[in-house]
C-alpha positions in Angstrom: 231.8 68.0 -12.4 229.1 70.6 -11.7 229.1 71.7 -15.4 226.0 71.1 -17.5 226.1 67.8 -19.3 225.4 67.9 -23.0 224.4 65.3 -25.4 226.9 64.5 -28.2 224.9 66.5 -30.8 224.7 69.5 -28.5 228.5 69.3 -27.6 229.4 68.9 -31.3 227.3 71.9 -32.3 228.8 74.0 -29.4 232.4 73.0 -30.3 231.8 73.7 -34.0 230.3 77.1 -33.2 233.2 78.1 -30.9 235.8 76.9 -33.4 234.1 78.9 -36.2 234.3 82.0 -33.9 237.9 81.3 -33.4 238.5 81.2 -37.1 236.4 84.2 -37.9 238.0 86.4 -35.3 241.6 85.0 -35.3 241.7 84.0 -31.6 244.3 81.7 -30.0 241.6 79.4 -28.6 240.6 76.0 -30.2 238.0 73.7 -28.7 237.6 69.9 -28.5 234.9 67.7 -27.0 236.1 65.9 -23.8 234.0 63.0 -22.5 234.4 62.1 -18.8 233.4 58.6 -17.7 230.7 58.4 -15.0 232.5 55.8 -12.9 235.6 56.9 -11.1 238.7 54.7 -11.3 239.8 55.6 -7.8 238.3 57.4 -4.9 239.9 58.5 -1.6 238.0 59.9 1.4 239.9 61.5 4.2 238.7 63.1 7.5 240.8 65.7 9.3 240.7 66.3 13.1 238.5 69.4 12.6 235.8 67.1 11.0 236.4 68.2 7.4 235.8 65.4 4.9 237.6 65.5 1.6 236.8 63.2 -1.3 239.1 62.9 -4.3 237.9 61.1 -7.4 239.9 60.2 -10.5 238.0 59.6 -13.7 239.0 58.7 -17.3 238.8 61.3 -20.0 238.4 60.8 -23.7 239.0 63.4 -26.4 236.1 62.8 -28.9 236.8 63.1 -32.6 233.7 63.9 -34.6 232.6 61.3 -37.1 233.0 63.7 -40.0 236.4 65.2 -40.8 239.8 63.9 -39.9 242.6 64.6 -37.6 243.7 67.6 -39.7 246.9 69.6 -39.2 247.2 70.5 -35.5 250.5 72.5 -35.9 248.6 75.8 -35.8 246.4 75.0 -32.9 247.4 76.5 -29.6 247.0 73.0 -28.1 249.3 71.3 -30.6 251.2 69.6 -27.7 248.0 68.0 -26.2 247.2 64.4 -26.7 244.4 65.2 -29.1 247.1 66.4 -31.6 249.1 63.2 -31.5 248.6 60.2 -33.8 248.5 57.8 -31.0 246.3 59.8 -28.7 243.8 57.0 -27.9 246.4 54.7 -26.4 247.4 57.1 -23.7 245.1 57.1 -20.7 244.1 60.6 -19.6 242.4 61.4 -16.3 240.7 64.2 -14.4 240.9 64.6 -10.7 238.0 66.3 -8.7 238.1 67.2 -5.1 235.1 67.9 -2.9 235.3 69.2 0.7 232.5 69.1 3.3 233.0 70.8 6.6 231.7 68.8 9.6 
């Protein structure tokens, strides 16, 4: 979660630019915007005998579909098996897990 946070217009411009490069240069990469919720849905903190503290947080993810355009044909996209390529993608909960370790 240390990556730079972008506003929606910034993220949309970046994704459009990256996808245009992918089309112009025939790469196997395709980009989507992923939004990560600020509040974690679970958090576990553990402390081992050496004094190392490990925090694991699980947060919800959302694949963001731009307001303009549609779902399109995802069969050519390298990520065609991802949730963003499926009709019913918004009903499936997706999460990201982050782990942070501090040595005591």
